[in-house]
C-alpha positions in Angstrom: -2.3 -63.3 21.8 -2.0 -59.5 22.2 -0.5 -57.7 19.3 3.0 -56.5 20.0 3.0 -52.8 20.3 4.9 -50.8 17.7 8.4 -49.8 18.6 9.3 -46.1 18.9 11.1 -46.3 15.6 8.0 -47.9 13.9 5.7 -45.2 15.4 8.0 -42.5 14.2 7.9 -44.1 10.7 4.1 -44.1 10.8 4.1 -40.4 11.6 6.7 -39.8 8.8 4.6 -41.6 6.2 1.5 -39.7 7.3 3.4 -36.4 7.1 4.6 -37.3 3.6 1.1 -38.1 2.4 -0.4 -34.9 3.9 2.3 -32.7 2.5 1.5 -34.0 -1.0 -1.8 -32.1 -0.8 -4.3 -33.2 -3.5 -1.8 -35.6 -5.0 1.0 -35.4 -7.6 -1.5 -35.2 -10.6 -3.2 -32.0 -9.2 0.1 -30.5 -8.1 1.5 -31.0 -11.6 -1.7 -29.4 -13.1 -1.0 -26.4 -10.9 2.6 -26.2 -12.2 1.4 -26.7 -15.8 -0.8 -23.7 -15.4 2.3 -21.6 -14.6 1.7 -21.4 -10.9 3.6 -22.5 -7.9 2.0 -25.0 -5.5 1.0 -23.8 -2.0 4.2 -25.2 -0.4 6.4 -24.0 -3.2 5.1 -20.5 -2.6 6.0 -20.8 1.1 9.4 -22.1 0.3 10.1 -19.2 -2.1 8.9 -16.7 0.5 10.7 -17.9 3.6 14.4 -18.2 4.3 15.7 -21.7 3.6 15.1 -24.1 6.4 13.1 -21.8 8.6 9.5 -23.0 8.0 7.8 -24.5 11.0 4.4 -25.9 9.9 1.6 -25.6 12.4 -1.7 -27.6 11.9 -0.7 -30.1 9.3 -2.8 -32.9 10.8 -5.9 -30.8 11.4 -9.1 -31.9 9.8 -12.7 -30.7 9.4 -15.4 -32.0 11.6 -18.3 -31.8 9.1 -20.0 -35.1 8.2 -22.7 -33.9 5.8 -22.7 -34.0 2.0 -19.7 -36.5 1.8 -17.4 -34.5 4.0 -17.1 -37.5 6.4 -15.2 -39.4 3.7 -13.4 -36.6 2.0 -9.6 -36.6 2.2 -8.5 -33.0 2.7 -4.9 -32.8 3.9 -4.3 -29.8 6.2 -7.9 -28.8 5.3 -6.7 -27.0 2.3 -4.4 -24.4 3.9 -0.8 -24.5 5.0 0.0 -22.5 8.0 3.1 -21.8 10.1 6.0 -19.5 10.8 9.4 -18.8 9.3 11.9 -16.1 8.5 11.9 -13.5 5.7 15.3 -11.8 5.3 16.2 -13.0 8.8 13.0 -11.7 10.5 10.1 -13.9 11.7 6.7 -13.9 10.0 3.5 -15.9 10.2 2.1 -17.2 7.0 -0.9 -19.0 5.5 -1.0 -20.4 2.0 -4.2 -21.8 0.5 -3.8 -25.1 -1.4 -5.9 -25.2 -4.5 -5.2 -28.9 -5.1 -7.2 -29.7 -2.0 -10.9 -29.2 -2.8 -10.0 -26.1 -4.7 -8.6 -24.4 -1.6 -12.1 -23.9 -0.4 -12.4 -22.4 3.0 -14.4 -24.3 5.6 -14.5 -24.0 9.4 -11.2 -25.7 10.2 -9.5 -24.0 7.2 -10.4 -20.6 8.5 -9.6 -21.4 12.1 -6.1 -22.3 11.1 -5.7 -18.9 9.4 -7.2 -17.1 12.4 -4.7 -19.0 14.7 -1.8 -17.7 12.6 -3.2 -14.2 12.7 -3.7 -14.3 16.5 -0.2 -15.6 16.9 1.2 -12.9 14.7 -0.5 -10.3 16.9 0.8 -11.9 20.1 4.4 -12.2 18.8 4.4 -8.9 17.0 5.3 -10.3 13.5 3.9 -9.5 10.0 1.2 -11.8 8.6 1.4 -12.9 5.0 -1.7 -14.7 3.5 -1.3 -16.3 0.0 -4.8 -16.6 -1.5 -5.7 -19.3 -4.1 -9.2 -20.5 -3.3 -12.5 -21.4 -5.0 -14.3 -19.6 -2.1 -16.5 -20.8 0.7 -16.9 -24.6 1.2 -20.6 -24.8 0.5 -20.8 -28.3 2.0 -20.1 -26.8 5.4 -22.8 -24.2 5.1 -23.0 -21.6 7.9 -19.8 -22.9 9.5 -17.8 -21.8 6.4 -19.4 -18.3 6.6 -18.6 -18.1 10.3 -15.0 -18.9 9.5 -14.8 -16.1 7.0 -16.3 -13.7 9.6 -13.7 -14.6 12.2 -10.9 -14.0 9.6 -12.4 -10.6 8.9 -12.6 -9.8 12.6 -8.9 -10.8 13.1 -7.9 -8.7 10.1 -9.3 -5.7 11.9 -7.6 -6.7 15.2 -4.3 -6.9 13.5 -4.8 -3.6 11.6 -2.3 -1.0 12.6 -0.6 -3.4 15.0 1.3 -5.7 12.6 1.7 -5.4 8.9 -0.6 -7.6 6.8 0.2 -8.5 3.2 -2.1 -10.5 0.9 -0.8 -12.2 -2.2 -3.5 -13.1 -4.7 -2.2 -16.0 -6.7 -5.4 -17.6 -8.0 -9.1 -17.1 -7.7 -10.4 -15.0 -4.8 -14.1 -14.6 -5.1 -17.1 -13.6 -3.1 -16.6 -13.1 0.6 -13.0 -14.2 0.4 -12.1 -11.0 -1.4 -12.9 -8.9 1.7 -10.1 -10.3 3.8 -7.4 -9.0 1.4 -9.3 -5.7 1.3 -8.9 -5.4 5.0 -5.1 -6.0 4.9 -2.5 -3.3 4.2 -1.2 -4.4 0.8 -2.4 -6.6 -2.0 0.0 -8.2 -4.5 -1.9 -9.7 -7.4 -0.5 -11.9 -10.1 -1.7 -11.6 -13.7 -3.1 -15.2 -13.5 -5.3 -14.3 -10.5 -8.8 -12.9 -10.4 -10.6 -11.2 -7.6 -14.2 -10.1 -7.5 -17.4 -10.3 -5.3 -19.6 -11.6 -8.1 -18.2 -13.3 -11.2 -18.9 -12.7 -14.8 -21.6 -15.4 -14.9 -23.6 -14.0 -12.1 -23.3 -10.4 -13.4 -24.5 -11.6 -16.9 -27.5 -13.4 -15.4 -28.5 -10.5 -13.1 -27.7 -7.3 -15.1 -27.1 -8.6 -18.6 -23.6 -7.2 -18.7 -21.0 -9.3 -20.5 -17.5 -9.1 -19.1 -14.4 -11.4 -19.0 -12.7 -12.5 -15.9 -9.7 -10.4 -16.7 -11.7 -7.2 -17.4 -13.7 -7.7 -14.3 -11.3 -8.8 -11.7 -7.8 -9.2 -13.3 -4.7 -7.6 -11.9 -4.6 -4.8 -14.4 -8.3 -3.9 -13.9 -7.8 -3.7 -10.1 -4.6 -1.6 -10.6 -5.8 0.8 -13.3 -9.6 1.1 -12.6 -10.7 0.0 -9.1 -7.5 0.7 -7.2 -8.0 -2.4 -5.1 -4.6 -3.9 -5.4 -1.2 -2.2 -4.7 1.2 -4.3 -6.8 0.9 -6.3 -10.0 3.2 -9.3 -10.6 3.7 -11.3 -13.7 3.8 -14.6 -11.7 4.1 -16.1 -8.3 7.8 -15.7 -8.2 7.6 -12.0 -8.8 4.8 -11.6 -6.3 6.9 -13.2 -3.6 9.9 -11.0 -4.5 7.7 -7.9 -4.2 6.5 -9.1 -0.8 10.0 -9.6 0.4 11.1 -6.2 -0.8 8.0 -4.6 0.8 8.7 -6.4 4.2 12.3 -5.1 4.1 11.0 -1.5 4.5 8.6 -2.3 7.3 8.9 -2.7 11.0 7.8 -6.0 12.6 5.0 -4.2 14.4 3.7 -0.8 15.5 6.0 -0.6 18.6 9.2 -0.9 16.6 11.0 1.1 13.9 12.0 -0.2 10.5 15.4 -1.8 10.3 18.3 0.5 9.2 19.7 -1.1 6.0 22.7 -0.3 3.9 23.0 3.4 4.8 24.0 5.7 1.9 25.7 8.7 3.6 26.2 10.5 0.3 25.1 14.1 1.0 27.3 16.1 -1.4 25.6 18.7 -3.6 23.8 17.0 -6.4 24.0 19.1 -9.6 21.6 16.7 -11.4 18.7 18.2 -9.3 19.1 21.6 -11.0 17.9 20.3 -14.4 14.9 18.1 -13.4 12.2 20.6 -12.6 11.4 23.1 -15.4 11.3 26.7 -14.2 8.2 27.3 -16.4 5.3 26.2 -14.3 3.3 24.8 -17.2 5.9 22.3 -18.2 5.6 18.8 -16.9 8.3 16.4 -15.7 8.6 13.0 -13.9 8.8 13.6 -10.2 10.2 10.1 -9.8 13.5 11.5 -11.1 13.6 13.8 -8.1 12.8 10.9 -5.8 15.6 8.8 -7.3 18.1 11.6 -6.6 16.8 12.1 -3.1 16.7 8.5 -1.7 19.5 6.0 -1.0 20.9 4.3 -4.2 17.9 5.6 -6.2 15.9 2.7 -4.8 12.2 3.4 -4.7 9.4 0.9 -4.3 6.4 2.6 -5.8 3.0 1.6 -4.5 -0.1 1.5 -6.8 2.0 2.7 -9.7 -0.8 2.3 -12.2 -3.6 3.9 -10.2 -4.3 7.7 -9.7 -1.0 8.4 -11.4 -1.2 12.1 -10.7 0.2 11.3 -7.3 3.2 9.0 -6.5 3.5 7.1 -3.3 6.0 4.5 -2.1 8.8 3.4 0.2 12.5 4.3 0.1 15.4 4.9 2.5 17.4 7.9 3.3 20.6 7.2 5.1 19.4 3.7 5.7 16.1 4.6 7.3 12.8 3.8 5.8 10.6 6.7 4.7 7.2 7.0 3.0 7.3 9.3 0.0 4.2 11.2 -1.2 4.7 13.4 -4.3 2.6 15.2 -6.9 3.2 14.0 -10.5 3.2 17.0 -12.9 3.5 14.6 -15.8 0.0 13.3 -15.2 -3.0 15.8 -15.1 -0.5 18.5 -14.1 -0.3 16.8 -10.7 -3.7 18.0 -9.5 -5.4 16.2 -6.6 -8.6 14.4 -7.4 -10.8 11.8 -5.7 -8.7 8.8 -6.5 -5.4 10.5 -5.7 -6.7 11.7 -2.3 -7.8 8.2 -1.4 -4.6 6.6 -2.6 -2.4 9.1 -0.7 -4.4 9.3 2.5 -4.4 5.5 3.1 -0.7 5.4 2.5 -0.1 8.2 5.0 -2.2 6.5 7.6 -0.2 3.3 7.1 3.1 5.1 7.5 1.9 6.8 10.7 0.7 3.5 12.2 4.0 1.9 11.7 6.4 4.7 12.7 7.6 5.4 9.1 8.6 9.1 8.5 6.9 10.9 5.7 8.7 12.9 3.0 6.3 15.0 0.8 7.3 16.6 -2.5 4.9 19.3 -3.5 4.1 20.6 -7.0 0.3 20.9 -7.0 -1.9 23.4 -8.9 -5.0 22.6 -6.9 -7.9 20.2 -6.6 -9.4 19.0 -9.9 -12.5 21.1 -10.8 -15.5 19.6 -12.5 -19.1 18.4 -11.9 -18.1 14.8 -11.8 -15.5 15.5 -9.0 -17.9 17.5 -7.0 -20.8 15.0 -7.3 -18.3 12.2 -6.6 -17.5 13.8 -3.3 -14.2 15.6 -3.8 -14.9 17.5 -0.6 -14.9 14.4 1.6 -12.2 12.6 -0.4 -9.9 15.6 -0.3 -10.6 16.0 3.4 -9.0 12.5 3.9 -5.6 14.0 2.9 -6.1 16.9 5.4 -7.1 14.4 8.1 -4.4 11.9 7.5 -1.6 14.4 7.5 -3.0 16.3 10.5 -3.4 13.0 12.5 0.1 11.8 11.6 2.6 12.1 14.5 5.6 10.6 12.7 8.4 12.9 11.4 7.0 14.9 8.5 9.3 16.7 6.1 7.9 18.7 3.1 9.8 20.0 0.1 8.0 22.5 -2.1 9.4 22.1 -5.6 7.3 24.4 -7.6 3.5 25.1 -7.5 1.7 25.0 -4.1 -1.7 26.5 -4.6 -4.8 26.8 -2.4 -6.3 24.0 -0.4 -4.2 21.5 -2.3 -1.1 23.1 -0.9 -2.5 22.7 2.6 -3.4 19.1 1.9 0.2 18.2 0.8 1.5 18.5 4.4 1.9 22.2 4.9 3.3 23.7 8.1 -0.2 24.3 9.2 -1.0 20.5 9.0 2.0 19.7 11.3 5.0 19.4 9.0 8.1 19.5 11.2 10.3 20.9 8.5 9.3 22.7 5.3 11.9 23.4 2.6 11.2 25.3 -0.6 13.2 25.5 -3.8 13.6 28.9 -5.3 11.1 27.9 -8.0 8.4 27.4 -5.3 5.1 29.4 -5.9 3.1 29.3 -2.7 -0.2 31.1 -3.0 -4.0 30.9 -2.9 -4.0 30.4 -6.7 -1.8 31.0 -9.7 -1.0 34.5 -10.7 -3.1 34.4 -13.9 -6.2 33.3 -12.0 -5.6 35.7 -9.1 -5.2 38.7 -11.4 -8.7 38.1 -12.7 -10.1 38.3 -9.2 -7.9 40.9 -7.5 -7.4 43.3 -10.4 -10.6 42.9 -12.4 -11.7 46.5 -12.2 -8.2 47.9 -13.0 -8.0 45.7 -16.0 -11.4 46.6 -17.3 -10.7 50.3 -16.9 -7.3 50.2 -18.6 -6.8 51.7 -22.1 -5.0 48.4 -23.0 -6.6 45.7 -20.9 -4.3 42.9 -22.2 -1.1 44.9 -21.4 -2.5 46.0 -18.0 -3.4 42.4 -17.2 0.0 41.2 -18.0 1.6 43.9 -15.9 -0.6 43.1 -12.9 -0.1 39.3 -13.3 3.6 39.9 -13.1 3.1 42.1 -10.0 1.1 39.5 -8.2 3.6 36.8 -9.2 6.5 38.8 -7.8 4.6 39.5 -4.6 3.1 36.2 -3.8 4.3 33.5 -6.2 7.7 33.1 -4.5 8.7 31.3 -1.4 9.8 34.5 0.4 6.4 35.5 1.7 5.7 32.1 3.1 9.2 32.1 4.6 8.6 35.5 6.2 5.5 34.1 7.9 7.4 31.0 9.2 5.5 28.7 6.9 8.7 27.7 5.1 11.7 26.9 7.3 14.4 27.5 4.6 14.7 28.2 0.9 17.3 25.8 -0.3 19.4 25.1 -3.3 18.0 22.0 -5.1 21.5 20.6 -5.0 21.3 20.4 -1.2 17.9 18.7 -1.0 19.2 15.3 0.0 21.5 16.7 2.6 18.8 18.9 4.1 16.2 16.1 4.3 18.7 13.6 5.6 19.8 15.9 8.4 16.2 16.8 9.3 15.3 13.1 9.5 18.2 12.5 11.9 17.1 15.3 14.2 13.5 14.2 14.1 14.1 10.4 14.5 13.2 10.5 18.2 10.2 12.9 17.8 7.4 12.4 20.3 4.1 14.1 19.8 1.2 13.4 22.2 -2.4 13.9 21.1 -5.6 14.1 23.2 -6.7 10.7 24.5 -9.7 9.3 22.6 -11.0 6.0 21.3 -10.4 7.0 17.7 -10.9 9.9 15.4 -13.8 10.3 13.1 -12.3 11.1 9.8 -14.1 11.5 6.5 -15.0 8.3 4.7 
């Protein structure tokens, strides 16, 4: 007698039970082990990131097709990665979250294909892509198929680059080839429990004899302070997800849209606090972030790579509700000079802002490029040229405020009028010149100083003459290189009004496949 077919209700129940099983990942014991280690599970991370009730999972029932080395009997729910769509602050995103409880979150063919599918969907739909990494690396049992999967993820990273924002959250191990996908994305948020490296301490010890811990090699602080690989450091998964949400709030959905206007702060009255921040004496340091806090809405500034190349400050803020990218010299660190790392840090940020229609506000107080044999041999010429290239190539609104020193090529590199700044304002303390008066006097007045009866007094006299002639904003203003010399109290109003005028700026460039900037 034929078996009676299951009713619709019974079939629905079968699917429901299968769903519950697969959603449990590697099982309650492994999930609890993850929690005991101070980490969220893969699904908990997604729940924390996305608006409540918005997650639509895609690919829960996908499985690998490998049958070698025990893969035919392995139980790998969702193939170790959870993928789908949802909302973040009311706007759609595509997301992938690796599940370390399923074969260590290792990436095989199907695993990578699920990630690629989300990336391709993000590109088609014009939404940001967020990838939460927590994986033991390539699934060695699948051999070349796992490598092929990685390759297709990398290829998709490049396709998405400049079209939709890509954010990587590193919440666990991220080793070998897996580390290159985050490096191809726009921003990396790494927790202090996570490690990221191409070759681990064991391999390094066996090959080179160097002894190093995981934290020292690929921990969050190492990548922030030394390598510059990551952009944000989080104490735990919860903080990493909060950073991702805040970051997304400043960004447009894709390169064809503008960032959302959020909570405009129309305050543009004169700000007396600005008068006391920047010392008149050029050799005294100060924290440029105090200027930024007075300039932007509600003092709210999301600094990017805060612990790397700290002689320059970059980050996102809003002025009258509109997102802006801020680039500022930091006189408190190395007098605010530009060096190799600062040039790399700033130029990448500038390119991102330009790709996603985010206006640039540049605050200048720079004595020059850092001199030294190490800098020259390290390629300061080509690294510094990245700043020149990034600003020159940028077609978004560009507003520059010269606070104090603006010397030589570094002045040009900080978005001068000659590099396409739409509006350049200078404070009365601005010193715009080829070099500082002390150094210039040694070149221009060398013979007069040597011939003087009192060389020291003569030098001081000529230094003052050079300073009064060139180390003021008036010469630059007379040449049209400064649009206005403003009272520091009016900086916020001037910048806000300039942004409103420039918001619909359109600037066409010669048609070409792409530029060939310095690398």
